[in-house]
C-alpha positions in Angstrom: -12.8 -17.2 16.6 -11.9 -16.7 13.0 -8.9 -18.8 12.0 -7.6 -16.2 9.7 -6.3 -12.8 10.7 -7.4 -9.9 8.9 -5.6 -8.1 6.0 -3.3 -5.5 7.2 -2.6 -2.5 5.0 -0.1 0.1 5.5 -1.2 3.4 3.7 1.6 5.9 3.2 1.9 9.4 1.9 5.4 9.7 0.8 7.4 12.7 -0.4 6.6 16.4 0.4 2.8 16.1 -0.8 0.8 17.6 2.2 -2.5 16.4 0.9 -3.6 13.4 2.6 -7.6 13.6 2.4 -7.6 10.9 -0.4 -5.4 8.7 1.7 -7.6 9.1 4.8 -10.6 8.1 2.7 -8.9 5.1 1.3 -7.9 4.1 4.7 -11.6 4.5 6.3 -12.9 2.6 3.4 -10.4 -0.4 3.8 -11.1 -0.3 7.5 -14.9 -0.6 6.9 -13.9 -3.4 4.4 -12.9 -5.3 7.5 -9.0 -4.6 7.0 -6.6 -3.6 9.6 -5.3 -0.2 8.4 -2.1 1.5 9.4 -2.0 5.3 8.4 1.7 6.7 8.6 0.7 10.4 8.1 2.3 12.8 5.9 5.8 13.1 4.7 7.1 9.7 4.9 10.2 8.6 3.3 10.8 5.2 1.5 12.9 4.0 4.6 10.1 4.9 7.2 7.5 3.2 4.9 9.5 0.1 4.6 10.3 0.1 8.2 7.0 0.5 9.4 5.6 -2.2 6.9 8.1 -4.8 8.6 7.4 -3.6 12.2 3.5 -4.1 11.5 3.8 -7.2 9.5 1.7 -5.8 6.6 0.1 -7.6 3.6 -0.2 -4.5 1.3 1.5 -1.2 1.2 -0.8 1.6 -0.3 1.4 4.5 -1.3 -0.7 7.8 -2.0 1.3 10.3 -4.4 -0.2 13.4 -5.6 3.3 15.3 -5.9 4.7 13.7 -9.3 7.7 12.1 -7.4 6.3 8.4 -8.0 9.2 7.6 -10.5 11.7 8.3 -7.6 10.0 7.2 -4.5 8.3 4.1 -5.7 11.3 2.5 -7.1 13.1 3.4 -3.9 10.2 1.6 -1.7 10.5 -1.6 -4.2 14.6 -1.7 -3.9 14.1 -1.4 -0.2 11.4 -4.2 -0.1 13.5 -6.5 -2.1 16.6 -6.0 0.4 14.3 -6.9 3.3 12.8 -10.0 1.2 9.3 -8.6 1.3 8.0 -10.6 -1.5 4.6 -11.5 -0.2 4.0 -7.7 0.4 1.6 -6.3 -2.4 2.3 -2.6 -3.1 -0.4 -0.2 -4.8 0.1 3.0 -5.7 -2.9 5.6 -5.9 -2.9 9.3 -7.0 -1.8 11.2 -10.0 -0.2 9.0 -12.2 0.3 9.7 -15.8 -0.8 6.9 -18.2 2.8 6.7 -19.5 4.4 6.1 -16.3 2.2 2.9 -15.3 4.0 0.3 -17.4 7.5 1.1 -15.8 5.8 1.0 -12.0 4.4 -2.3 -12.9 7.8 -3.6 -14.5 9.2 -3.0 -10.7 6.5 -4.9 -9.2 3.6 -2.4 -8.4 0.6 -4.7 -8.4 -1.8 -2.0 -9.1 -2.1 1.9 -9.8 -5.3 3.6 -9.1 -5.9 6.9 -10.6 -8.4 9.4 -9.6 -12.1 8.0 -10.1 -11.2 4.5 -9.1 -14.0 3.3 -6.9 -13.5 2.1 -3.5 -15.1 -1.0 -4.2 -12.6 -1.6 -7.3 -9.7 -1.2 -4.6 -11.2 -3.4 -1.9 -11.7 -6.1 -4.5 -8.3 -6.0 -5.7 -6.6 -6.3 -2.4 -9.1 -9.2 -1.4 -8.4 -11.0 -4.6 -4.7 -10.5 -4.5 -3.9 -11.0 -0.9 -4.1 -14.5 1.0 -4.5 -13.7 4.6 -2.1 -15.9 6.8 -3.2 -18.1 9.4 -3.0 -17.3 12.9 -0.2 -19.2 14.7 -1.7 -22.0 16.9 -2.0 -21.1 20.6 0.3 -23.3 22.6 
């Protein structure tokens, strides 16, 4: 049996955006790469996302945002994560994120921004390079 547990990724569609095909494609690619993926579905609030992330003990939160609300939603998610001391969870954002907004998102702690055209391999490689899976607790 593998001594390391799989990387756990929560994929969320925050806000009022109703387009989730991209999020589902990413979720499937991460699953196919051997990660455990929790997909929360559409119209998630930052509070719902952080609560689910805590309950699921995830390593990565992936936010898929096409609505243009990233400058409101992402800071709220990051603030809630700080309140819950989730410093070990990486946040990645994908979707329609203008270049000029990227520095501010990175400054508040977003690990990576994946714009349209990013390959699935680049996303998988980023997660594998930046998440160190935690060991399973010893059976007793």
